[in-house]
N, C-alpha and C positions, 0 to 999 in steps of 0.2 A: 226728924220728922217734917221739917220745914222743906227740905228738897222734895220729898214725897209729895207733899201738897202741891208744889209748884209743877212737878211731873203730871199729877192728876189733872191740874188745870190745863196744862199745854195740851195733854191727851184729849180732854173736852173740846177745846178750841180746834185741835186737828180733825176730830171727827165731825164738828159742825162744818168746817171748811170743806171736808171732803163730800158730805151731803150737798152742800151748796153747789160745789163744782159738777157734781153728777146731775144736779137740777138743770144747771145752765147747759150741759151737754145735752140732755135730753130736749130741751127747748129748740136746739138748732135743727135745721132741716136735714133729713137723711141723705147721703150720697155726695158727690160733687160732680162738677161739670167736667166732661172730657169732648175733646174735639177730634172728630175722625175726617180724614181728608179721603173723599171718594171721587174719582174721576176729576180731579182739580177743583172740587167744590168742598168747602169745609162745612161741616154740620156738627152742631152742639147736642150733646145727650148728657143726661143726668143718670149717673150710674151709682148703683147701690146694691145691697144684698137683702133679699127677702127670704126669710127662713133658710138661709145658707145658699139660695140660688141667686145667681148674678142677674140683674135686671139692668138693662139700658133704655131709658125712656127718651124718646126722641123730642127735642125741644125746638128744633128749627134750624134754618142756615144761620151761621155765625155772622154773616153780613147783616142780617135782618134782626139780630138781638142788638138791645141797647147797651151801650156802655156800662150803664148803672147795674143792669141785671148781671153782666159778666163779673163786674167789680163785687156784686154782693155774694157771688159763690166764690170767689178768691178769698173774701173776707171770712166767710164761714169756714173755709178750709183752714185758714189761719187760726181762727178761734178754736177750731176743734183740735188741732195740733197743739195748741197752748193749754187748753183744758186737760188733755190727755197727759201732757208732760208734767203739768202741776198735780195731777191726780196721782200719777206714778212716784213722785217724789214725796208727796203726802202719805201714801200707803206705806213707803219705806219708813217715813218718820213715825208713823202710828206703830209699826211692827217694833220699831226701836224702843219707843215709850213703853209699850206693853212689856217688852222684856226687862227694861230697866225697872219697872215697878214690880215685877214678879220676884226680882232678886230678894236676897235674904236682908233681915235688917241688922 
């Protein structure tokens, strides 16, 4: 029964971590920055989906945007990828732990 207690504790920890990752993911701004080259000029757009519909919101010329804002969007994209990857691994771990706990004693 000690093993079952440990698995239950690990399942609880994993569920809490999953909730935390989902909260952090929801705090990030929606979409990512895309650059379009139109007639030799580069323009920045924030692209995202709204109710399944693709939306491209104009942000301005790339040359007029600050390096900090561009870096912010790169950072957001990396964080989102990291959270999604961790969330995917956690979901697999949770499924494994639930299967292990369901086994016969």
